[in-house]
N, C-alpha and C positions, 0 to 999 in steps of 0.2 A: 939257110937251106931252102930251096924251093918246096912249095905246098906238096908236090907231088915225092919229092924227097922225104918230107915229114910223116906223109901218110904211109910210106913203106916201110919207114924206120918204126913208126908206132905200131903198124900191125904185126910187124915180125917181132916186136919186143914181148917177151914173155912176161905175163901177169906179175909175176914176183918182183921182176925188174920195174914194171911200170909204177907199181905200187911204191917200191923203193925211191923213184925219182920223186914221185908226188910228195912223200915224207920229206925229201932233203930240200925239195922247193920249198914246201911249206915252212920248214925250218928256216930258210934263208929269209923268207920273207918276215918272219917273226923277228930275225936278227938286223933287220934292216938292209941286207945286203943284196935284195932284190926288192924293187920298188914296183909293185904292181901299176900303179899309176901310169909307170913308162910303157908298159906293155899295151899292144893292142888287143882288145877283147873282142874283135869282129871277125872270128874264125869263120870259116866257109862251112856249110853243111856237111861237107865231107870229113872235115875234122871234127866237128862236133859229134858226128855219127861215131866215130871211134872212141872220143869221150864217152858218149852215151851208152854205150856197148859195154864199156869196162868199168861202170858203175856198181857198185855193190848193189846187191839184190836181195830181198826177202819174199816169202810167199805170201799169197793173201791169208793163208791160214795163219802165219807168224804175225801179221798186222791185226789180224781178228783176235789173236789170243791177247794181245799188247792191248787193244782198245777194252776187249773184257776186264782184264785186269784194273785198267784205269775207271772204265764205268761202275765196276764193282767195288770200288774203293778198297782195293787190295793192295795197293802200295803203303809204304810208310807215310805217316802225315806230311812230314817235310818235302818228300818226293812227290806225293800227291798235289800237294800245293802248288808247287813248282811246275808240274807236268801240266795241270790244270790251267796255270796262268798263262803258260805257253800256247796251248792248245785252244783255249775258250775265247779266242779273240773274237769269233762270230758272234757272241753274246754281246760285245761291247760295239762291235763295228755296226752291227744291225740291230739297232735300238728294239725293233720288232719281235726279235727273237726271244726276248726276255717274257713277251706274253705266252709264248708257247711253250718255253722251254726251261727249266732249271739249271741243265748243263747242255752246253753244245760246243764239242770241240772238232777242231779238223786240222789236218795235215796234210800239205800236199808236196809233190816232188817230182816235176816233170821236166822233160827236154823237148827238144822239136819232134823226138821219136817216140817217146813214151808219154803216158799221162798216170800218174798215181795220186790216188786221194783218198784218205781214210778219214773217216768221222765217226763220231759217237753223239747220241742224243739221249736226253732223258726229260720226259715231260713233267707237268706238275703234279700227274698221279702216279709218278715212279716208273712209267713205263719206259724201257730202254730199248734203243737199237744201235748198231754198229753197223757200218757199210764200209767195204773197202772195194775200190776200183783199181785196179791195174790192167793197163792197156798198153800192149806194144807193137812194135812194127808199124808205127804211124808215119804216113807221109805228111808233109806240111798242110796240104788242103784237109785231109782227114782230122790231123790233129787241132786244126783252125776251127772246124765244125763240131767237134767234140767239146773243145773249151768252151766256145759259145754257147752251149746249151746244158752243160755241165750243171750250173747252180740250178736250172730249172727242172732237171733230172732229178737231182737230190731233195731239192725242195718237194716235190712230189713223193718221193720216196719217203721221206721224214713225214709227211702230212697225212699219208693214207694207207692204212694197212691192207686195203684191197689191192691198191698198185703195187705195193711190195710183194703181195702173194703173186699177183700176174707176171710181174719180172721175175720172180723166183722160178715160177712155173717155165716161162721162156728160157731162161737159164740152165734148167735141168733137161731140156729136151735134148 
């Protein structure tokens, strides 16, 4: 079908049907009935927008609660070890992080239209911080600008309690 027809069909599809179709396609890929390598993965921004708008979402408060549970070692040991192994890639990826942190974990999840990043950190004195950034309704240009500056922003947040307070004051305005 044409892209216009696809967009019309996807936008009109009830969410329950959309999810069922996604599950069905996932099962077909697992069974080898659909080979993802044969499919083009260069969807237009319009198609990506429909997909992005239909992704499951959680609130910043939900992410914050989960990060606090991880940071405060409130998970069973096996789960905690697995989660930290998955999230604490910044400790391995950037060797300098070990100098400042005993724990630093991060998980992003972005599309062309949203930017999500959740992170937790604990310094060697035991001070902890959790940061959740959820930004929606991005256009490609704004998304590019934010993504290019996110690491610097987060580094400054983690490194300066004064800066964290300034950001918090601005957000509460």
